[in-house]
C-alpha positions, 0 to 999 in steps of 0.5 A: 440644658442639663437633663436630670436624673434623680433616684431615692434610695429604694425601699426595702421589700420587709414591709410597709415603710414609716415616715422616717424613710418617706422623707429620707429618700422618696419624698424630697425627690419627689418633690425636687422631681417636681419642682425640675419638671415644672421650670421646664427641664427633662427629668429621670425619676425612678425608683424599685423595691429593694427585694434581695438580702436578708430582709426579704427571706426573714420578711418572708418566712414570717408570713409564711409565703415563698419570697417572690410571691411575698417580694411581688405582692410587698412590691405592689402594695408599697406602690400603691402606698407611695401613689397615696402620697403622690409620688411621680416616679417614672419607673418604680421597678423590682430589683428582682427583674431580670434586667436587674440580674443582668446588669449585675451579672454584666458587672461582674463580669466586667470587675472580674476581668479586670482584676477587681474580683478575687475568689477566697476562702472565708470562714464564716459562721455556720447555725449548727441549729439551723444547718447553714451558713449564715449571711450576716443580716442573719447574725444578731447581736450587741454592737462592739462600738455603741453596745447596741443589742439588736445589731445586725451582722453587716451594720449596726442601726444605731452607729451606722458603723460597718460590721463583720458578724465576727464582730458582735458581741452575744452573737445568735441565728436571727432564723431559729435565735440559737446562740449555737454558732461555729465559723467555718471555712467557705468560699466567697467573691470579694471587690477588691475595693483596696485596688480602687482606692486612689481612683474613688478618692481621685473621682471625689475631689473631682466630680464636686462632692464639695458641694454635697451637704456635709452630712454626705461629704463627710462619711464618704471622706471618713470612709476613705480616711479609715481605707477601703477594704476588700469586700464579700460580695456574695452571699449563701442565700435562695434569693438574690441574682446568682453569681454566673456559672460560665465564670465562676462554676463551683460557687453558682453550682453552691448557689451561691448570689450576690450580695445585696448592696452589690446588686442593689445599685444597680437597679437604679440603671436596671429600673431605667432599662425597665422603664424603657422595656415598658416602651418597647412596642409603643414607643421604643425610640422615646425611651433610650436607657443607656443615654441616662447612664452611658457616656451620659455627659449632658445628664445631672444626676441627684441622689437621695438617701438617709445617712446610713446608705451614704458608704454604699452609695458615695463611695462602693458603688463608684468603686464598682462602676469606675471597676468595670473600665466602663463609661458609667454615669457616676453621681454628681450631687447626694443628698443626705438626710439624718433621721426623722425620730418619733418623740425623740426616739427613732421610727423603726420597722422592726419594732413598728414604732412610730407612724407608717406612710399606711396609716398616715394616709388612713389619717388625712390626706398626703398633702398635710403629711407632704408638707409637714414633713418637707418643712420639718426635714432631718437637713442639718440635725435629726428632728422629732415627729410629734404630734403637737408640733405636726397640728401646730404646723397643719393649723398655722400653715396649711388650715390658717395662712394658706387654706382660709386665705383661698377660702375668704377671698374667693367665697367673699368675691362670689358674694359680692361680685358674682361667679367671675373675676371681677375688674375694678380699679387698676393696680397701685402703690399696695400691688407695685409693692406686693409685686415686687415682694412676691418677685423676691420671695419667689427668686428666694424660693427658688434659689433654696430650691435649686440648692435641695435646701428644703425646708428653707425652700418651704419657708420661704413658700410658707413667706409667699402665702403669709404675704397674702395674708399681709396684703388682704388684711391692709386693704381690708375688701371687707371695708373697702367695699362700703366705700369704694367697689371698685378698689375691693375688686382690685383687691380680690383681682389681686388675692386671687391671682396669688391664688394662681401664683401659689398653685403653680409654686407649691404644686411640690410640696403639696400637689392635690392642693395646687390642683384644687386651687388652680382648678378654682380657674376656668381658664382657656389655656392653664398650662400651670408652667412655672412664672418669671419673677416679672410674671409675680410681680405683675399677678396678672395671670387670671384676669378679670372675666374669669370664671371661677368655683369655691373649692373645698375646704383645701385643710381641716383644721386638726383638734384637740379630740383628733389629738387624744386620738392619735396619741392613744393609737400610736403614743405620744410623749411619755407614751411614746 
């Protein structure tokens, strides 16, 4: 059985993330990790805050803090929010960790030894007003490809094209806003990706990338078709992984640091080493970080990210790994997502547009957001958040289809049969048909989860919930009890077994609600393990006589007054 290594794109440290960031990487990774754990697999889910580069320095400057203090504070704030969303990382690290510093410098040394790093004199933008060279993200202007007027010097976030600062039209300093820029000569290190082009092509052809979502594979092959370019991997910043002085003493003396996109992917390995080192004094044998990353032939590695991150993870980082001539584990499956928009316009951290994760948790519990975001995940194309769509999904799917089923079954049974699961008659034809349908839907759900098709998986999960409602309406225990008490007891016992089944299979998507459903039954040996198709068809998880309680309402409906308040606070429709 393969071990499963799962990573999601590292969230930038420059402030709280919005829902688009959540659905494009961390949330689907958590859903998948939870599912694989429940299926009995050995899973390691790794993430971290991305703390280097221009965004960190600019955000710290705006906050009036030193960069290290700002990053430490923001890491804790972000981690608290992700805990609130129920994200179960095995480790959530920091790219500024000593482990990542050492690994990044190790990678650079190996690439240099193998002839894949070269020191070059280049002409770089210098700000006379700021009296410093400007890294690419310190320069903003108009994208020459799409006309977006807030493009950065490394990449246009609107069209995702990779840029050089000198490509920008009407370029200006992101620090002072000054356009008093000139180009001067300085030295930087370049990763010779052009030398690794054919190796990356061969790796992509042989690693199963044809099984990747079209979005991910098309972006990777587009980069290769256009030809890999040698890329500067150092910057003039005060904060970052230092260039090692034993290899490049002159650049180290000038304070050069590695480009954030060079060290950030290495932090996946660095964060795993942080995870291992955290247990060094208590259980060192239980955490071998190298077994996940070095000569890890039994590991299946799955990455989750939004489409703008795909080039760096599908081409640049694999090139870096290949160039070390060491057996580092490379991605097996790259799950990429399109954009989640807000009323047709982009969520934006820099422009504070849309719903941010801290505000989302202030409004409603995490399961409301988790379910909606995965049910409408931007997999095949961009999707759009609207409050109307959100409330419809919550009210119809969560409150009516699932929550109401749980509440009315348990409440009615307690009222008519007491606080234990009733016995009643033996299962009949209706229960047999229900079991067959549940087993079929469960297999469908599992197939979509194995294929990482989250919208389809959510639809299958919703169909499982609906099957219970259809059964309840067909059997109508509120009528049965008037003429055949044993038949009514059978119906309710069957429905209670459905509730337990729902708790198990819904856990990856709505873990808090699943825990409440499972906790309604006082089962002596409730491991909440995954269920087989045969077990699902039998619907015999909760035997007669099991004590139960009625949990609080799982999902409260969103009212028109709620909607009006949300639109007033966040904008909606014409106000968005």
